[in-house]
C-alpha positions as CSV (number, residue, x, y, z in Angstrom):
1,M,-73.2,-45.1,-14.6
2,G,-72.4,-47.7,-17.2
3,P,-71.6,-49.7,-19.1
4,L,-72.3,-47.4,-22.1
5,L,-71.3,-49.3,-25.2
6,R,-70.0,-47.3,-28.1
7,A,-69.7,-48.9,-31.5
8,R,-66.3,-48.5,-33.3
9,G,-67.3,-50.5,-36.4
10,A,-66.1,-53.7,-38.1
11,Q,-62.9,-54.0,-40.1
12,G,-62.9,-54.5,-43.9
13,A,-63.9,-52.5,-46.9
14,T,-67.6,-52.7,-46.1
15,G,-67.6,-53.5,-42.4
16,S,-67.6,-57.3,-42.9
17,G,-64.3,-58.0,-41.1
18,Q,-63.7,-60.6,-38.5
19,R,-63.9,-58.4,-35.4
20,W,-66.6,-56.1,-33.9
21,R,-64.9,-53.2,-32.2
22,V,-66.5,-51.7,-29.1
23,S,-65.7,-49.3,-26.3
24,A,-67.4,-49.7,-22.9
25,C,-67.5,-46.5,-20.8
26,F,-68.1,-46.2,-17.1
27,L,-68.6,-43.2,-14.7
28,L,-67.3,-44.4,-11.3
29,A,-66.9,-42.7,-7.9
30,G,-63.5,-42.5,-6.2
31,D,-59.9,-42.1,-7.4
32,A,-59.0,-45.8,-7.5
33,E,-58.3,-47.4,-10.8
34,P,-61.0,-49.9,-11.6
35,P,-60.2,-53.6,-12.4
36,D,-59.6,-54.9,-15.8
37,L,-62.6,-56.0,-17.9
38,R,-63.1,-59.7,-18.9
39,V,-64.8,-60.2,-22.3
40,D,-65.8,-63.6,-23.7
41,G,-63.8,-64.3,-26.8
42,V,-61.1,-61.8,-25.9
43,T,-58.1,-63.7,-24.6
44,L,-56.4,-61.0,-22.5
45,P,-58.0,-58.8,-19.8
46,V,-58.9,-55.4,-21.1
47,P,-57.3,-52.6,-19.1
48,P,-59.1,-49.3,-18.3
49,R,-58.2,-46.1,-20.0
50,F,-58.6,-42.9,-17.9
51,L,-60.7,-40.2,-19.7
52,H,-61.6,-37.4,-17.2
53,E,-61.9,-36.5,-13.5
54,W,-64.3,-34.2,-11.7
55,K,-63.6,-33.3,-8.1
56,D,-65.9,-31.9,-5.4
57,L,-68.6,-30.7,-7.7
58,P,-71.6,-29.0,-6.1
59,P,-74.9,-31.0,-5.6
60,V,-76.6,-29.5,-8.7
61,G,-78.9,-31.5,-10.9
62,P,-82.5,-32.4,-11.8
63,T,-85.0,-32.9,-9.0
64,G,-83.9,-36.0,-7.0
65,V,-80.7,-36.6,-9.0
66,P,-78.0,-34.2,-7.7
67,C,-74.4,-34.7,-8.9
68,P,-72.7,-37.1,-6.4
69,P,-70.1,-35.6,-4.1
70,G,-66.4,-36.4,-4.0
71,I,-64.3,-37.6,-7.0
72,L,-65.9,-38.9,-10.2
73,R,-63.9,-40.4,-13.0
74,M,-64.7,-41.5,-16.5
75,W,-63.1,-44.7,-17.8
76,R,-63.1,-46.5,-21.1
77,Y,-62.3,-50.1,-22.1
78,D,-61.5,-50.8,-25.8
79,F,-61.9,-54.3,-27.2
80,A,-62.5,-56.2,-30.4
81,V,-64.7,-59.3,-30.2
82,P,-64.2,-62.1,-32.8
83,R,-67.2,-62.6,-35.2
84,G,-68.5,-65.8,-36.7
85,L,-70.7,-66.3,-39.6
86,Q,-73.8,-66.3,-37.3
87,D,-74.8,-63.8,-34.6
88,G,-73.2,-64.3,-31.2
89,R,-73.2,-62.9,-27.7
90,A,-70.3,-62.0,-25.5
91,A,-70.6,-61.8,-21.7
92,Y,-68.4,-59.2,-20.1
93,G,-67.7,-57.7,-16.6
94,F,-65.1,-56.5,-14.2
95,Q,-62.5,-59.0,-13.2
96,D,-63.3,-60.8,-9.9
97,D,-66.8,-59.2,-9.9
98,E,-70.0,-61.3,-10.2
99,R,-71.8,-58.7,-12.2
100,R,-72.0,-59.5,-15.9
101,W,-73.5,-57.9,-19.0
102,T,-74.1,-59.4,-22.4
103,L,-73.1,-57.7,-25.7
104,S,-74.8,-58.6,-29.0
105,I,-72.3,-59.5,-31.7
106,P,-73.3,-59.3,-35.4
107,G,-72.4,-62.3,-37.6
108,T,-70.4,-61.6,-40.7
109,A,-73.1,-63.4,-42.8
110,I,-76.1,-61.9,-41.1
111,A,-78.0,-58.9,-42.4
112,P,-77.7,-56.0,-39.8
113,R,-80.5,-55.2,-37.4
114,I,-80.4,-51.6,-36.3
115,A,-82.5,-49.3,-34.1
116,F,-82.8,-45.5,-34.4
117,V,-84.0,-43.4,-31.5
118,S,-84.1,-39.7,-30.7
119,C,-85.5,-37.2,-28.2
120,G,-84.9,-39.2,-25.0
121,G,-86.2,-36.6,-22.6
122,C,-88.4,-33.5,-22.3
123,E,-87.9,-29.8,-21.5
124,D,-90.2,-30.3,-18.5
125,E,-90.5,-34.0,-17.5
126,G,-93.6,-33.3,-15.6
127,A,-95.3,-32.9,-19.0
128,I,-94.8,-36.6,-19.6
129,E,-96.9,-37.6,-16.7
130,E,-99.4,-34.8,-17.3
131,A,-99.9,-36.3,-20.8
132,G,-100.7,-39.7,-19.2
133,L,-97.5,-41.3,-20.5
134,K,-95.0,-43.5,-18.9
135,R,-91.5,-42.1,-19.4
136,N,-89.7,-45.2,-20.7
137,A,-92.6,-47.2,-22.1
138,L,-91.0,-47.2,-25.6
139,W,-87.6,-47.9,-24.2
140,A,-89.1,-51.0,-22.6
141,R,-90.7,-52.1,-25.8
142,L,-87.4,-51.7,-27.7
143,L,-85.6,-53.6,-24.9
144,G,-88.2,-56.4,-25.2
145,R,-87.7,-56.5,-29.0
146,H,-83.9,-56.7,-28.5
147,R,-84.2,-59.6,-26.1
148,A,-86.4,-61.5,-28.5
149,Q,-84.2,-60.8,-31.6
150,P,-80.9,-59.1,-30.6
151,L,-80.1,-55.8,-32.3
152,H,-76.6,-55.2,-33.6
153,L,-76.4,-51.4,-33.5
154,L,-78.2,-48.6,-31.8
155,L,-78.2,-45.2,-33.5
156,M,-79.0,-42.2,-31.2
157,G,-79.9,-39.3,-33.4
158,G,-80.0,-36.2,-31.1
159,D,-81.5,-34.8,-27.9
160,Q,-80.5,-37.9,-26.0
161,V,-80.8,-35.7,-22.9
162,Y,-82.7,-32.4,-22.2
163,A,-80.5,-29.9,-20.4
164,D,-83.0,-27.0,-20.6
165,G,-83.7,-27.1,-16.9
166,L,-80.4,-25.4,-16.1
167,W,-82.1,-22.0,-16.2
168,E,-83.9,-22.8,-13.0
169,R,-81.7,-25.5,-11.4
170,V,-78.2,-24.1,-11.8
171,P,-77.9,-21.5,-8.9
172,A,-75.5,-19.2,-10.7
173,L,-77.8,-19.0,-13.8
174,R,-80.9,-18.6,-11.7
175,Q,-79.3,-15.7,-9.9
176,L,-78.1,-14.0,-13.2
177,S,-81.6,-14.3,-14.7
178,A,-83.5,-13.2,-11.6
179,T,-84.5,-9.8,-13.2
180,K,-84.8,-10.9,-16.8
181,K,-84.6,-14.2,-18.6
182,L,-81.0,-15.1,-19.4
183,M,-81.8,-16.0,-22.9
184,K,-82.7,-12.4,-23.6
185,R,-79.6,-10.9,-22.2
186,P,-76.5,-10.9,-24.4
187,G,-73.1,-10.2,-22.9
188,L,-73.7,-11.8,-19.6
189,A,-70.5,-12.5,-17.6
190,A,-69.9,-16.0,-16.1
191,G,-69.6,-15.9,-12.3
192,P,-66.9,-17.8,-10.4
193,D,-69.1,-20.7,-9.5
194,L,-70.8,-21.2,-12.8
195,E,-68.3,-23.6,-14.4
196,A,-68.4,-26.1,-11.5
197,Q,-72.2,-25.9,-11.3
198,L,-72.6,-26.5,-15.0
199,E,-70.2,-29.5,-14.9
200,A,-72.4,-30.9,-12.1
201,W,-75.6,-30.1,-14.0
202,Y,-74.7,-32.0,-17.1
203,I,-73.4,-35.1,-15.2
204,A,-76.6,-35.2,-13.2
205,T,-78.7,-34.8,-16.4
206,Y,-77.0,-37.9,-17.9
207,L,-77.4,-39.8,-14.7
208,H,-81.1,-38.9,-14.6
209,A,-81.7,-40.1,-18.2
210,W,-79.3,-43.1,-18.5
211,T,-79.4,-44.9,-15.2
212,L,-83.1,-45.7,-15.5
213,A,-83.5,-49.4,-16.0
214,E,-84.6,-49.6,-19.7
215,P,-82.2,-47.2,-21.4
216,A,-79.4,-48.5,-19.2
217,A,-80.1,-52.1,-20.2
218,M,-80.2,-51.1,-23.9
219,Q,-76.9,-49.3,-23.7
220,A,-75.2,-52.2,-21.9
221,G,-76.3,-54.7,-24.5
222,V,-76.1,-53.0,-27.9
223,A,-73.2,-50.9,-29.1
224,S,-74.3,-47.4,-30.2
225,L,-73.3,-44.4,-32.3
226,C,-74.5,-41.1,-31.0
227,M,-74.8,-37.6,-32.4
228,W,-76.0,-34.6,-30.5
229,D,-78.6,-31.9,-31.2
230,D,-79.6,-28.7,-29.4
231,H,-81.2,-30.0,-26.2
232,D,-78.0,-31.9,-25.4
233,I,-76.7,-28.3,-25.0
234,I,-79.6,-25.9,-24.6
235,D,-82.8,-25.4,-26.7
236,G,-81.9,-23.8,-30.0
237,W,-78.1,-23.8,-29.5
238,G,-76.5,-22.2,-32.6
239,S,-79.7,-20.5,-33.8
240,H,-79.6,-17.7,-31.3
241,P,-78.0,-14.3,-32.1
242,A,-74.2,-14.4,-32.1
243,E,-73.9,-11.8,-29.4
244,L,-75.8,-14.1,-27.1
245,L,-73.9,-17.3,-27.9
246,D,-70.6,-15.5,-27.6
247,S,-71.3,-14.2,-24.1
248,P,-69.1,-15.6,-21.3
249,A,-72.1,-17.3,-19.7
250,Y,-73.2,-19.0,-22.9
251,Q,-69.7,-20.1,-23.7
252,A,-69.5,-21.7,-20.3
253,I,-72.7,-23.6,-20.9
254,Y,-71.4,-24.8,-24.3
255,A,-68.0,-25.9,-22.9
256,A,-69.7,-28.0,-20.2
257,A,-72.2,-29.5,-22.6
258,R,-69.5,-30.3,-25.2
259,R,-67.3,-32.1,-22.6
260,A,-70.3,-34.1,-21.4
261,F,-71.2,-35.1,-25.0
262,R,-67.6,-36.0,-25.9
263,L,-67.3,-38.2,-22.8
264,F,-70.7,-39.8,-22.4
265,Q,-71.9,-40.0,-26.0
266,V,-68.7,-40.5,-28.0
267,G,-66.6,-42.0,-25.3
268,M,-63.6,-39.8,-26.2
269,G,-60.9,-38.2,-24.2
270,E,-59.6,-34.6,-24.6
271,D,-56.7,-35.6,-27.0
272,D,-58.0,-39.1,-27.9
273,P,-59.9,-39.1,-31.2
274,S,-62.5,-41.9,-31.5
275,D,-62.0,-44.6,-34.2
276,T,-65.3,-43.4,-35.7
277,L,-64.3,-39.7,-35.9
278,L,-64.2,-38.3,-39.4
279,A,-63.5,-34.6,-38.7
280,A,-59.8,-33.7,-39.1
281,G,-59.9,-31.7,-35.9
282,P,-62.1,-29.6,-33.6
283,P,-64.7,-28.4,-33.3
284,G,-66.6,-31.1,-35.2
285,F,-67.6,-34.6,-34.0
286,S,-68.8,-36.0,-37.3
287,Q,-68.6,-39.8,-37.2
288,G,-69.0,-42.9,-39.4
289,L,-68.7,-46.6,-39.4
290,M,-69.6,-49.7,-41.5
291,L,-71.3,-53.0,-40.7
292,N,-71.9,-55.8,-43.2
293,G,-72.4,-53.6,-46.3
294,I,-74.2,-50.8,-44.5
295,G,-72.5,-47.4,-43.9
296,V,-73.5,-45.0,-41.2
297,L,-72.5,-41.3,-41.5
298,A,-73.4,-38.9,-38.7
299,P,-72.3,-35.4,-39.5
300,D,-72.1,-33.0,-36.6
301,L,-74.8,-30.3,-37.2
302,R,-74.3,-28.4,-33.9
303,S,-70.7,-27.7,-33.2
304,E,-70.3,-25.1,-36.1
305,R,-74.0,-24.0,-36.3
306,T,-74.7,-20.3,-36.3
307,D,-77.9,-18.4,-37.3
308,S,-76.5,-18.3,-40.8
309,Q,-74.9,-21.8,-41.3
310,V,-75.4,-25.4,-40.2
311,M,-71.9,-26.6,-41.1
312,S,-68.8,-24.4,-41.7
313,P,-67.7,-24.1,-45.4
314,A,-64.6,-26.2,-44.5
315,T,-66.8,-29.0,-43.2
316,L,-69.2,-28.8,-46.0
317,S,-66.3,-29.1,-48.5
318,E,-65.2,-32.3,-46.7
319,L,-68.7,-34.0,-47.0
320,P,-68.0,-35.5,-50.5
321,E,-64.8,-37.1,-49.3
322,W,-66.6,-38.5,-46.3
323,L,-69.3,-39.9,-48.5
324,E,-66.8,-41.5,-50.8
325,R,-65.6,-43.7,-47.9
326,F,-68.9,-45.5,-48.2
327,A,-69.0,-45.9,-51.9
328,S,-68.6,-49.7,-51.7
329,C,-71.6,-50.1,-49.4
330,R,-74.9,-51.1,-50.7
331,H,-76.7,-48.8,-48.2
332,L,-75.8,-45.6,-46.6
333,L,-77.7,-44.3,-43.5
334,L,-77.0,-40.6,-43.1
335,M,-78.0,-39.3,-39.6
336,S,-79.2,-35.7,-39.9
337,S,-80.5,-34.6,-36.5
338,V,-82.9,-32.2,-38.2
339,P,-84.8,-33.6,-41.2
340,L,-83.4,-32.8,-44.6
341,I,-86.4,-33.8,-46.7
342,F,-89.3,-32.2,-44.9
343,P,-91.9,-29.5,-45.6
344,G,-90.6,-25.9,-45.5
345,F,-91.8,-23.3,-43.0
346,G,-90.0,-20.3,-44.5
347,F,-93.2,-18.2,-44.7
348,A,-93.9,-18.6,-40.9
349,E,-90.3,-17.6,-40.1
350,R,-90.5,-14.5,-42.3
351,V,-93.7,-13.4,-40.5
352,L,-92.1,-13.8,-37.1
353,N,-89.0,-11.9,-38.3
354,L,-91.3,-8.9,-39.0
355,L,-92.6,-8.8,-35.4
356,P,-90.6,-6.9,-32.7
357,G,-88.4,-9.0,-30.3
358,R,-87.4,-12.6,-30.8
359,Q,-90.4,-14.8,-30.9
360,S,-90.6,-18.1,-29.0
361,M,-90.9,-20.2,-32.1
362,E,-88.3,-18.4,-34.2
363,D,-85.3,-20.3,-32.9
364,D,-87.1,-23.6,-33.7
365,L,-87.8,-22.5,-37.2
366,R,-84.3,-21.2,-37.7
367,D,-83.1,-24.7,-36.7
368,Q,-84.7,-26.3,-39.7
369,W,-82.7,-27.1,-42.8
370,R,-85.2,-25.2,-44.9
371,S,-85.0,-22.0,-43.0
372,P,-84.3,-19.1,-45.4
373,A,-81.1,-18.6,-43.5
374,H,-79.9,-22.1,-44.5
375,L,-81.6,-22.5,-47.9
376,E,-78.5,-22.5,-50.1
377,E,-76.7,-24.8,-47.8
378,W,-79.6,-27.2,-47.8
379,R,-79.6,-27.3,-51.6
380,T,-75.9,-27.9,-51.7
381,V,-76.1,-30.8,-49.2
382,L,-78.9,-32.5,-51.2
383,R,-77.0,-32.0,-54.5
384,I,-74.0,-33.6,-52.9
385,L,-76.1,-36.6,-51.7
386,A,-77.8,-37.0,-55.0
387,D,-74.5,-37.0,-56.9
388,F,-73.1,-39.6,-54.5
389,A,-76.1,-41.8,-54.9
390,R,-76.0,-41.7,-58.7
391,R,-72.2,-42.3,-58.9
392,S,-71.9,-45.0,-56.3
393,G,-75.2,-46.8,-56.8
394,A,-75.7,-46.9,-53.0
395,C,-79.2,-46.6,-51.6
396,V,-79.1,-43.4,-49.5
397,T,-81.5,-43.1,-46.6
398,I,-81.6,-40.1,-44.2
399,L,-82.5,-40.7,-40.5
400,S,-83.7,-37.8,-38.4
401,G,-85.5,-37.0,-35.2
402,E,-86.1,-33.6,-33.5
403,V,-89.7,-32.8,-34.7
404,H,-91.5,-35.2,-32.3
405,L,-93.3,-36.9,-35.2
406,A,-93.0,-39.9,-37.5
407,A,-92.7,-39.2,-41.2
408,N,-91.5,-40.6,-44.5
409,G,-90.2,-38.3,-47.2
410,V,-88.8,-38.9,-50.7
411,L,-86.6,-36.9,-52.9
412,S,-86.9,-38.2,-56.4
413,G,-85.8,-37.3,-59.9
414,P,-83.9,-38.7,-62.9
415,G,-81.6,-41.3,-61.5
416,T,-82.2,-40.1,-58.0
417,R,-84.3,-41.5,-55.1
418,I,-83.3,-40.6,-51.5
419,R,-85.6,-41.5,-48.7
420,Q,-86.0,-39.6,-45.4
421,L,-87.2,-41.4,-42.3
422,V,-88.2,-39.3,-39.3
423,S,-88.6,-40.9,-35.9
424,S,-89.0,-39.0,-32.6
425,G,-89.4,-39.1,-29.8
426,I,-88.8,-42.2,-27.8
427,V,-89.6,-40.2,-24.6
428,H,-90.7,-36.7,-25.6
429,P,-94.5,-36.3,-25.8
430,P,-95.9,-35.7,-29.3
431,P,-97.2,-32.3,-30.3
432,N,-100.9,-31.6,-30.7
433,G,-103.3,-28.9,-31.8
434,L,-103.4,-26.5,-34.7
435,G,-99.6,-26.6,-35.3
436,V,-99.8,-30.3,-36.2
437,E,-102.7,-29.7,-38.6
438,V,-100.9,-26.8,-40.3
439,M,-97.8,-29.0,-40.8
440,E,-100.0,-31.9,-42.1
441,R,-101.4,-29.6,-44.8
442,L,-97.9,-28.5,-45.8
443,A,-96.8,-32.1,-45.9
444,A,-99.6,-33.1,-48.3
445,R,-98.1,-30.8,-51.1
446,R,-95.8,-32.3,-53.8
447,E,-93.0,-29.8,-54.2
448,S,-90.9,-29.3,-57.4
449,L,-87.4,-28.3,-56.5
450,W,-84.5,-28.0,-59.0
451,D,-82.8,-30.3,-61.5
452,R,-86.3,-32.0,-62.0
453,L,-86.2,-33.1,-58.4
454,T,-89.5,-33.4,-56.4
455,L,-90.1,-33.7,-52.7
456,T,-93.0,-35.7,-51.4
457,M,-94.1,-36.8,-48.0
458,E,-95.7,-40.3,-48.2
459,P,-98.8,-41.4,-46.2
460,M,-98.0,-43.0,-42.9
461,D,-101.4,-44.5,-42.0
462,E,-104.6,-45.8,-43.5
463,N,-106.2,-42.4,-43.3
464,G,-103.4,-40.9,-45.5
465,R,-101.8,-38.7,-42.9
466,R,-98.2,-37.8,-43.6
467,L,-97.2,-36.9,-40.0
468,L,-97.9,-39.2,-37.1
469,A,-98.1,-37.4,-33.8
470,Q,-97.2,-40.4,-31.6
471,R,-94.1,-41.3,-29.6
472,N,-92.1,-43.8,-31.7
473,Y,-88.8,-45.5,-32.5
474,L,-87.5,-47.0,-35.7
475,T,-85.9,-50.3,-36.6
476,I,-84.1,-51.1,-39.8
477,M,-83.8,-54.8,-40.6
478,G,-81.7,-56.3,-43.3
479,Q,-83.4,-58.7,-45.7
480,D,-82.0,-61.8,-47.4
481,D,-82.2,-60.0,-50.8
482,G,-80.0,-57.2,-49.6
483,D,-82.8,-54.7,-49.1
484,L,-83.6,-53.1,-45.8
485,R,-87.0,-52.9,-44.1
486,A,-87.7,-49.9,-42.0
487,E,-90.4,-50.1,-39.3
488,W,-91.9,-47.4,-37.2
489,H,-93.0,-48.7,-33.8
490,S,-95.5,-46.2,-32.3
491,E,-97.0,-46.1,-28.9
492,T,-100.6,-46.5,-29.9
493,R,-100.3,-49.2,-32.7
494,D,-99.9,-52.9,-32.2
495,T,-98.3,-53.4,-35.6
496,A,-95.4,-51.5,-37.1
497,W,-95.7,-49.2,-40.2
498,S,-93.0,-50.3,-42.7
499,V,-91.3,-49.3,-45.9
500,T,-88.7,-51.1,-48.0
501,L,-85.4,-49.4,-48.7
502,R,-83.8,-50.5,-52.0
């Protein structure tokens, strides 16, 4: 698998420096060290850096995509490509190998062109075909757009892969849950074969999602910044009861998912922090970079999540300092895997809490920022963001996925205007039925919050609907006047729905 290009940002106070720093990651079979990489514009060959090895893993994985046998190794190549005033392209490939790929290089005088995607799979991929959808139809449209007008940066906002099938496909888990669903059984021990089977499962899950032609071509041509969400681990990770998450079996699941995310999505070794990493140390993977006056901040909202917190108090206390690093940028794009500015469903969660047992929707509701369990933390984060926007003068825009809808929210008040763009999923089918209509009614309300702040969800189509239940992706294009234009590209519309960010 590969190349998987990971953006490391541009040098300079606002990301306008003379080099575009990139890491190219490859998963290769065998124990031989791969050849150096040749990159146009980079004088010397780029040597490989060893990241991790797996050996003789069992053939576990999604249907038709088992983990390959033998030795697998993850390698990374780090390089910085010179930038001119105008956009460029750099061909790259292994030394003495005819295969070549082409990387898009942002010009120092060119307004950035960025894409945001999320939800790149499905709990049951058979549901995609049952819905009459082609799995990678929107990946293909995004790839076509990139080839017509090259993108500079790809932001992947969570649920890049869906690992939920492990309950049925990982033999050790299937055996444990034969009498009762594993998710309902706290304190389960991890059998001797579980660790290897889980390692194989996550590798095969990434192979299934990222070796398909369209997402593979995008990741080989555009450098990306990735942040995980629950399905990159298991559905609802962090929102289940502590006694369940702390069980040996669940901890084994998390360890394997975390290693896979670190290697495949961040391109980071065990003791090898990425250039984009902001967190002072484990367990967080919060990241940030800058490009031509635009800052991107992606806090990790999964590594420290419990049923009573999204970020730890220590990480939350670091958020203002992280934001301050982007004070010189005109725009800040903050990636929050779960929407920050969105209707609240606290009443529904309270009703479910009154019912015996743990309801199927309860974990999804607990995941939301506006869950009663996270309400004070949600207010704190919004206050920190509003304060940063007022002090710095930066235009703050939140990018989120997770809810399988397109939406456009606004937090406004004296001296404050923060916009929320929701885009998901690029693969996951949209929801339908009564649940969507209930959310639509909630989204139509104008909410008064605190400090004279109001929350509104703006119409997304000619009929005034606030929530579009269509597969979609988002592009954010810089304009000559310094503004940004955000466009939702949905599966059933020929033209994009757009909003100006200023």
